[in-house]
C-alpha positions as CSV (number, residue, x, y, z in Angstrom):
1,M,14.9,-3.0,-12.2
2,P,11.6,-1.8,-13.5
3,D,8.9,-0.4,-10.7
4,I,6.7,-2.4,-8.9
5,T,2.6,-2.0,-8.4
6,I,1.8,-2.9,-4.9
7,I,-2.0,-3.9,-4.8
8,T,-4.1,-4.9,-1.7
9,E,-5.6,-8.6,-1.4
10,V,-8.8,-7.2,0.6
11,A,-11.6,-4.7,-0.6
12,G,-12.4,-2.1,2.1
13,R,-11.6,1.4,3.4
14,V,-8.3,2.8,3.5
15,C,-7.9,3.6,7.4
16,A,-3.8,4.5,7.6
17,L,-0.9,5.4,5.4
18,P,1.9,5.4,7.6
19,I,4.4,5.5,4.8
20,A,4.9,8.8,2.6
21,S,6.0,9.3,-1.0
22,G,9.6,9.3,-1.0
23,S,10.3,7.1,1.8
24,S,12.6,4.1,1.7
25,V,11.1,0.6,2.7
26,G,12.4,-2.8,3.2
27,D,11.0,-5.9,1.9
28,G,7.6,-6.7,3.8
29,D,7.2,-3.3,5.2
30,E,3.5,-2.2,5.7
31,I,2.6,0.8,3.8
32,A,-1.3,0.8,4.1
33,F,-4.1,-0.8,6.3
34,V,-7.5,-1.5,4.9
35,E,-10.2,-1.7,7.1
36,A,-12.5,-4.8,6.2
37,M,-14.9,-6.8,8.4
38,K,-14.1,-4.7,11.6
39,M,-10.3,-5.7,11.2
40,E,-7.4,-3.7,9.8
41,I,-5.4,-5.6,7.1
42,P,-1.6,-4.4,6.2
43,V,-0.8,-3.8,2.8
44,T,3.0,-4.9,2.4
45,T,5.9,-4.3,0.1
46,T,7.2,-7.1,-1.9
47,A,10.6,-5.6,-2.4
48,A,12.8,-3.0,-0.9
49,G,12.8,0.3,-2.6
50,K,11.2,3.8,-2.5
51,I,8.0,4.7,-2.5
52,K,7.5,6.4,-6.0
53,A,3.9,7.3,-5.6
54,I,0.9,6.6,-3.2
55,L,-2.4,6.2,-5.3
56,V,-4.8,6.2,-2.5
57,K,-6.1,8.4,0.3
58,I,-7.4,8.0,3.7
59,D,-11.1,6.8,3.9
60,E,-11.2,5.9,0.1
61,M,-13.1,2.7,-0.7
62,I,-10.7,0.2,-2.7
63,A,-11.3,-2.9,-4.4
64,E,-9.1,-6.2,-4.2
65,G,-6.8,-5.9,-6.3
66,Q,-6.6,-2.2,-6.7
67,A,-3.0,-0.6,-6.9
68,V,-2.1,1.3,-3.7
69,A,1.3,2.5,-4.5
70,I,4.1,2.4,-6.6
71,L,7.7,0.8,-5.8
72,E,10.8,2.0,-7.1
73,T,13.4,-0.7,-6.8
């Protein structure tokens, strides 16, 4: 299967990255948290696989719809 790009649905500041590149994940696993409006909103996977790359860094400001990670299925 092709790689899947995981995107965020909210704009804000990346406040946590609990998963590293190379980690195996399941469908719906939380791979990042974005702080927006004083809330931490999770960015979740849309399929099971292996994280090929994390495209953001802690404290980085990101936009709605921005790619956060690449998932290898």
